[in-house]
C-alpha positions in Angstrom: 0.0 0.0 0.0 3.0 2.3 0.1 2.3 3.9 -3.3 -1.3 4.6 -2.6 -2.3 8.2 -2.2 -5.5 9.3 -0.6 -8.1 10.9 -2.8 -11.7 12.2 -2.7 -13.6 9.3 -4.2 -15.3 8.1 -1.0 -16.4 11.7 -0.1 -17.9 12.0 -3.6 -19.5 8.6 -3.3 -21.5 9.6 -0.2 -21.9 13.3 -1.0 -25.5 12.9 -2.3 -26.5 12.0 1.3 -25.2 15.3 2.8 -22.1 16.4 4.6 -19.3 13.8 4.6 -16.4 14.1 7.1 -13.3 12.1 7.9 -12.3 11.0 11.4 -9.1 9.4 12.7 -7.5 8.9 16.1 -4.1 9.1 17.5 -2.7 7.9 20.8 -4.3 4.5 21.5 -1.0 2.8 22.1 1.0 5.2 24.4 1.4 4.6 28.1 0.7 8.2 29.0 -1.5 11.1 27.8 -4.9 11.4 26.2 -6.2 9.7 23.1 -7.2 12.3 20.5 -9.3 12.3 17.4 -9.4 14.7 14.5 -12.5 15.4 12.4 -12.3 17.2 9.1 -14.8 18.4 6.4 -13.3 19.3 3.1 -15.4 21.5 0.9 -15.4 19.8 -2.5 -14.6 23.1 -4.1 -11.3 23.1 -2.2 -10.2 19.5 -2.8 -8.0 20.4 -5.7 -6.3 23.1 -3.6 -5.1 20.7 -0.9 -1.4 20.0 -0.3 -0.3 17.1 -2.5 1.6 15.6 0.5 -1.5 14.7 2.5 -1.3 11.1 3.6 -1.3 9.0 6.7 0.3 11.1 9.4 2.6 8.3 10.4 4.3 8.6 7.0 5.1 12.3 7.5 7.9 14.0 9.3 7.0 16.5 12.1 7.9 19.4 9.8 5.8 18.1 7.0 2.8 17.6 9.3 3.2 21.2 10.5 3.4 22.5 7.0 0.2 20.6 6.0 -1.6 21.7 9.2 -0.8 25.3 8.4 -1.9 24.9 4.8 -5.2 23.4 5.9 -5.8 26.3 8.3 -5.0 28.9 5.6 -7.5 27.2 3.3 -10.2 27.5 6.1 -10.7 23.7 6.0 -13.3 22.8 8.7 -11.4 20.9 11.4 -11.9 19.9 15.0 -10.3 17.7 17.7 -11.8 15.7 20.5 -10.0 13.9 23.3 -10.5 11.4 26.1 -8.3 12.0 29.1 -6.4 9.4 31.1 -9.1 9.0 33.7 -11.6 8.2 31.0 -9.2 5.8 29.3 -8.7 3.9 32.6 -12.4 3.9 33.4 -13.9 3.1 30.0 -11.0 1.1 28.4 -9.0 2.4 25.5 -11.4 1.4 22.7 -14.4 3.1 24.3 -12.4 6.1 25.2 -11.3 6.3 21.5 -14.9 6.2 20.4 -15.6 9.0 22.9 -12.8 11.2 21.5 -14.1 10.6 18.0 -17.7 11.6 19.0 -16.4 14.7 20.7 -14.4 15.6 17.6 -17.5 15.1 15.4 -19.7 17.2 17.8 -17.1 20.0 17.9 -16.9 20.0 14.1 -20.6 20.0 13.6 -20.9 23.0 16.0 -18.2 24.8 14.1 -19.9 24.2 10.8 -23.5 24.9 11.9 -24.7 22.0 9.8 -25.7 18.4 10.3 -23.1 15.7 9.4 -24.6 12.8 7.5 -21.7 10.5 6.9 -18.6 9.9 9.0 -15.7 8.0 7.3 -13.7 6.5 10.1 -10.2 5.0 9.8 -10.2 1.4 11.0 -12.3 -1.8 10.9 -14.9 -0.9 13.5 -18.0 1.2 13.4 -17.6 3.5 16.3 -20.2 3.5 19.1 -21.5 7.0 19.8 -23.6 7.9 22.9 -24.9 11.4 21.9 -24.9 11.8 18.1 -27.9 10.5 16.2 -27.9 6.8 15.1 -29.2 8.0 11.8 -25.7 9.3 10.9 -23.7 6.9 8.7 -20.6 5.8 10.5 -18.5 3.9 7.9 -15.2 2.2 8.9 -12.6 2.3 6.2 -9.7 -0.1 6.6 -6.4 1.8 5.8 -8.6 4.8 5.5 -5.8 7.4 6.1 -4.2 6.1 2.9 -7.5 6.1 0.9 -9.6 9.2 2.0 -8.3 12.8 1.9 -10.7 13.7 4.8 -9.4 10.8 7.0 -5.7 11.5 6.1 -6.2 15.2 7.0 -7.9 14.2 10.2 -5.0 11.9 11.1 -2.6 14.8 10.6 -4.6 17.3 12.7 -5.0 14.8 15.6 -1.3 13.9 15.5 -0.2 17.5 15.4 -2.4 18.5 18.3 -1.5 15.5 20.4 2.2 15.9 19.8 1.9 19.5 20.9 0.0 18.5 24.1 2.8 15.9 24.9 5.5 18.5 24.4 3.7 20.8 26.8 3.6 18.0 29.2 7.3 17.5 28.8 7.8 21.0 30.2 6.2 19.9 33.4 7.8 16.5 33.6 11.1 16.8 31.7 12.5 13.6 33.2 10.2 11.4 31.3 11.1 12.7 27.8 7.5 13.1 26.6 8.8 15.4 23.8 10.7 12.5 22.4 8.4 9.5 22.6 5.0 11.2 23.1 4.1 8.7 25.8 4.9 5.5 23.8 6.7 2.7 25.6 10.3 3.3 24.4 13.3 2.2 26.3 13.9 5.8 27.5 10.4 5.9 28.8 10.7 2.5 30.6 13.9 3.6 32.3 12.3 6.9 33.4 9.3 5.1 34.9 11.6 2.6 36.7 13.5 5.6 38.2 10.7 8.0 38.9 7.5 6.0 38.9 4.3 6.9 37.0 2.7 10.3 37.0 -1.0 11.1 37.0 -0.7 11.4 33.2 0.1 7.7 32.9 -2.6 5.1 32.1 -3.0 2.9 35.2 -5.1 0.4 33.2 -2.2 -0.4 30.9 -0.2 -3.4 32.0 3.3 -1.8 32.3 1.9 1.0 34.4 -0.4 -1.3 36.5 2.7 -3.4 37.2 4.5 -0.5 38.7 1.5 0.4 40.9 0.9 -3.1 42.2 
């Protein structure tokens, strides 16, 4: 799939049903920090003006993600982010917390746009479970969606950019953990810092490596 570039065909496929947005999450795997989701609506009239580099955020360097984020902002692309914090992750489990972050992102985007979303293209193989938004809204899981849909790819970049910024800010409060380097993922540096300093309130107690330190 390395040569696949996201395009607008899914958005066009569902456009006759109303507003079509893309949603993606970042931060399911880390041991610390929130899980975040991005939601993006791309005006079809602007689809040809998008940066050609838009793709799965994991394929992009930090500088390239920042460039795309600024370009999307300058085009007035409708974007929003939602998050579920560590307490919610530990209470609900990471999957349900991810769904919550996605729903919050969609609600935030809908409020920004002042219009009702009809179709949500979601990266992954699961239809997200929402508690507040109408069941009438199509929620369509797209496997490898951030490599297929421009809206999902853009959402992945927005979510990654905002979460990375959050973790860098967290680093300024807890520099010994190196959050600016690993963004909360379980790297060797992170493991060694946990062994020396123990977990913070920003670590996910329900995740096995953190739970083991607290037992």
